[in-house]
N, C-alpha and C positions, 0 to 999 in steps of 0.2 A: 496376536501380539501380546507378549508377556507384560505383567504389571510394571516390572522394572523398566522395560523399554518405553512404556507409555509415560512413566514419570520422567524418564530421561528426555524424551521428546518435549514434554511440557516445560521442564526447567530450562533445557537448552534453547528452546524457541523463545521463551520469555527473556532470558538473558541477552540473546542475540537481538531481539526487538528493542530492548532498552538501549543497548549500545549504539545501534545504527540510527535510531530516531533522535537521540540526544546529540550525537556527533554531527549529524547532517541537518540539524534543525535550521541553521541560518540559510542554507541553500533552499530548503523547503519554503521558508518565509519569502525569499526572493521570487520563487516560482509562483506562489500564491498571489503575490502583489502584481506580478506581470499579467496574471490571468484575471484579476479583479476588474469589474465593470468600470470603476472610476479611474483605472490606470495606475501605473507603478508609483508615481510621485505622490498622488493624492492618497494612495493607500498606505503611505508611510515611507516609501523609498528605502533607504538603508538605515533609517532610524528605528530603534526598538526592535532589532533583528531577532531577539529572543522572546518577543511578545507571544504569549500562548504556550510557552514551554511547560508550565505546570500541568496543563491538560494532557500533553504528550507524555510527560513523565509518569502520570497516573495510569494512562491507558495502554502504554507500550507493552508492559509485561503480560497482562491478561490477554491482550489482543493477539500477540505473536504466539503465546502459549496455546491459545484456543485453536489457532490455525494449524500449528504443527502436530498437536495431539490428534486432531481430526485427520490431517493429511496422512500421517504415518499409519494410523489405525485403518483408515479406508484403503490405503495402498496395500497393506498386509492382507486384508480380506480379499481384495480383487486379484492379488498375485496368485492365490491358490487356484491351481488348475488353468491359469491363463497361459497362452503361448507367447513367445517372444515378440511377435509382430503386434500383439495387443497391449504390450507394456506401455507405450506412449498414451494409449487411451486410458489405461489405469491411472497414470499420472495426472491426466487431464481431469478425470472424474474426481480423484482425491483432492486435487488442488481447488477445483470448483466448490466442492462441499466445504472444504476448509475455509474458503473465503466467505461463504454464506454465513457460517458460524462466527467467524472472526469479526465480520462487519457488525454484528449485534453489539460488540464492544467498541469497535473502531469508530463507527459513525458519530455517536455522541461526543467522543473525544475530538474527532475531526471537526465537527461543527463549531465547538467552542474554540478550538485552536485556530481555525481559519478566520473566524470573526475577530479574534484577538490580534491576529497577524495584520489585518487591515484596519484595526482601530487600536494602535499601540498605546493610546492614552488611557484606555480602559483596562482594568485588571481582569484576569481569567475568572475570578469569582463574580465580578460585576456582570460580565457577559453571560455567565451561567445563570445567575439570578434573573437577569433581564429576559433571557430566552425562556426560562421556566415560567416567569410571571406573565409574559405576553403570548407565549405559544404553547405552554405546557410541555409534557413529556414528548408529544409528537414533534415539537420544534427541534428537539435534540436528534430526532430521527429523520429530519428533513434531508433529502438526498440519499436515503438508504438505497433506494432502487438504482439511482444513478451511480452510487459507489459500487454496488454489486455488479452492475453492468460494465463498470470500468475494470474492477478487480478480476472478474472471471475471464474476460478475454486476455488480460495481462497474464494471469496464471496459466491459462491455456497455452500461451507462448513460452513463458519463462520456465516453468517447472519441467515440462517434457524436454525442452532444449537443455536445461541444466543437467538433467539426469542423462541425456544422450551424450552430452559433451564429456561428462565424467566417465561413462562407459567406454567411449572412444579413447579417451586418454589412458584409462586403465588397460584397455586392450593393447594399445601401442607400447606401453612400458612394461606390461606383463604382471602388474600388481595393482591393487586398489589405490586410487588417488589419495594423496595426503590432503590434510585440511586446507593448506594454502592453494593446492591445485583445484580443489573444490571451490575455493573462493574466487579464483580466476575464471572458472566456468560460470560461476554465479554472476560475476561482473559483466561478462559478455551477454549472458542470457537476459539479465535485468535491463541492461542498456538497450538492447534490441526491442524487448517487450515495451519498454517505456516510450520509445520513439513511435511505435505504431499505434499505441493507445492514447497518445497525448490529446486528441480531440475529445475523447470520453472524459479525460481528466479535467479539461477546460469546462465542459458541460457540468460536471459535478461541482466544480468550484463556483460557477455562476449560480447554480441552484441553491447551494448552501449560503451564499452571500446575498441572495435576493431579498428584498424587503418582504416581511410577512404580509400575506394576503395578495401579493402581486401574482401575475400570470406565471412568471418565471419560478416562483416559489412552489408551484404545483408539482414540480419534479418531472415534467415531460422531457426526456432526454432528446428525442428527435426534434421536438419543437425548438428546444434550446440550441441544438446544433444548427438547425436551419436559420435561426435568427442570427447566430454568430457568422454563418456563411454569407448571409445577405448584407450584413453591415460591415464586416471586417475581412471577409474572404478567407483564403487559405492561411494567411498570416495570423488571423484571429483564432482559427481552429488549432494552430500549432503554437499559440502563445506560450512562452515558458518552456519550450521543448529542450533548449540547451541546458538550463539548470536542472530540468527534470531528468534528462538522460544522464547528466553528470552525477546528480545526486543518487539516482537509482543504480547506476553502474558501480559507483563507489559503495553504495548501500548494499548491493548484491554481493560485493566482495566481503564487506564486513559481516553482513547478516548471515549469509550461507556459510561463510568460512567459520565464523564464531559458532554457529549452530553445529556444524560438523565436529569441530574441535571439542566443544563442551559436551556434546553427546558421547563422543569417544571416551572422554575422561570419566563420564558418569556410568558408562556400561562396563 
């Protein structure tokens, strides 16, 4: 992959990430509060719907940029000598590695953001200072494993499906898809992936919001899922699924559409 293509992927990914995260932040807040242990109303309800937005604004660009520069570079390496039936596997590997790298930036931003979303009376800076004082740097990375375990299955579904839908649409119309068509494919792929990975998202949210030192804060995803199943059943595992699917479907449209359009303009 040429240097110009790498820079285009980095810039386009960063711009797309900022756009989608800021536009859809209210829906994300609603989803987080629905998934929080104290319940939607006690977590803030519809009050302070933009609580935690500074953390998202700071983390969005480097997070999305890190994902796409990793995704595009790994994909280009794996494409060399690979046959067509192995293409989805190349997309899966590239997306998985992209998520591992991106989560190094995403998780600290996510921890601060989610704690601000369920404590709208506290500022982002107060929550960051409190977390560092009581838990240190490791507190900002609480939920890293659960986030990766959520994002990798999500990307394993979303990106091969997105690429396959684009290829199918391109084949049907006889030319490469336009950016808006890529956005439509992204919306469908993102919404489907969001629905099937909601339990992992609920577990990640519970781990990040758990009190420091508690058993839930240890970050054991299977234990957390088991506890939710025993106390709340299927409805608990799929808490927030509607706003999550709505946000990620719309997010997939904005994110992948903006990415494709920006990348085309830069190349």
